[in-house]
N, C-alpha and C positions, 0 to 999 in steps of 0.2 A: 668734754661733756656737751650739748646743744641745748640751745636755749631757743626760745621765740617769744618777743616780748612786744607787748600791746601798749601804746599809750592811750589810757583809756579818762573815762569822765565819772566812771564807776564801775566795777566788776565785784561778782559774790561767786562763792563756791559752794554748792548744797549735797548734802547726802542724803538720801531715802526724806529730800525734803523740807530738811532744816540746814540752814545757814551755817557754816562754819568758819568759814571766813569772809569777810568783806569790809572792801576800801573805796572811797571817793576816787577823786583825780590822783592818777599815779601811771603804777605800770602793774600788768597780768603779766607774771613769769613763768611760761611752761618751759620745764625742766626737764633733760633726759639724762641720765650717767650712762657713761658709753663703759666697754668692758675695758680698756687702757686706763679710765681716769682713776687720778687720786685728789686728795684733800687739795694739792698746790692748783690742780685743775681747777678745781672748785672755787681757790681763794683767786685767782686769776679771772674768772668769770664773773664773779661779784664786785671786782676792782673794775672792770670795766662795765657794768653795768651801772654801778653808784656813779661814774662819771660821764657817762653818755649823754651827750647833751641833744635833747630829741625834745624838748620843752621850748617855749616859743618866750623869746624876750621881747620888751615892750614895741621894737620895732616889726614883731612876727616870724622873726628868724630862728630856727632852731638854732638856741643856744645856750639852754639852760640843762642841767642835769635833774636827776628825782630829787639829788639832796639840795640843790639849789631853790626847787619848788616846793619842798619840803611835803612830798608827794607818798602815798602809801605804795607800798608793794606788795602783792600779794601772790606769793607762790604754790606754783601746784605742779607734782611730780606729773611727767607723761612720757613713759616708756616708750609710745609708739611714735615719737621724734628719731626713734633709730630704724626704722622701719627700712627697707631694703626692699624696694619694687621693680627692681631693674630686669629678674627673671619671674617668667609667669605672673599669675594674677592674684597672687594673695602674698601678701606682707612676709617679710622675713624678719625676726627679731634678736638673730643670733648676734647683734653689735652690742644692744643693751647689753648694760650690766648685770649680773645675776641679781637676784632679787635685794641679799643680803649685803649685796655692796651698793646697790642702788640706794637703797634707804640709808644707809649708812651716809654718803656722798650727800643726800637729800638733806640730812639732820644736820650734818656738817655745815652746808650753804644756808640755810634757815638758821643756825645759831649763829654763825658769823655775820648772816645780813642783821640780825636783831640787836647785833654789841656795835654797830655801826650805823645803824639807821635807826628813827624811831617808832616809823609804822612799818609793821611785818605783821600782815596775816599771813595763814597756810590752808592748803587743801590737808588730806590727810593720804600718806602714803599708802600706796596700791588698793586705793578704794575706788567704787564705782562712783565719779562725780558726776556733776552738773554744774556749767560753769556760765554765767551769765555775765555779759559785758557791754558797753557801751565804747567803742574802738574811735578816740579821739584823733580825729585829720582823715579818714585813718593812718595811724602809724604803725605798722607791720615789721620789725626787724629780727632775720634768723641769724641768731650767733654758734661759732663754731670752736671751740678751741680744743 
């Protein structure tokens, strides 16, 4: 699985002008299931994400996790993270999981996150969404498992 996480002071996702998910301080998680991914891959990604120390402590060092700061998670599916741009000028997406598998793994990730973290908001899988955020830092980290 691939993810791009952004530390945010606020983030929201809208569909047709209606907000479907919103958080304050926390992480915006753009996530993509690839063709070879499984529930185990999803679980490993979530474990890494929840323990990743990218929030500042009292000394200003990145030393706290999302769980330490009790921030929100906004999880948004984004198959375009699987884009292959190495040949030609049009991205190819053959590395992405098929839509059924992608949705199953996305839902698995969200359900597992809700069991382990108190504040979880989402977009809608496969929808045309508009994401609004204020990146804090800025801190943006790609993760691939």
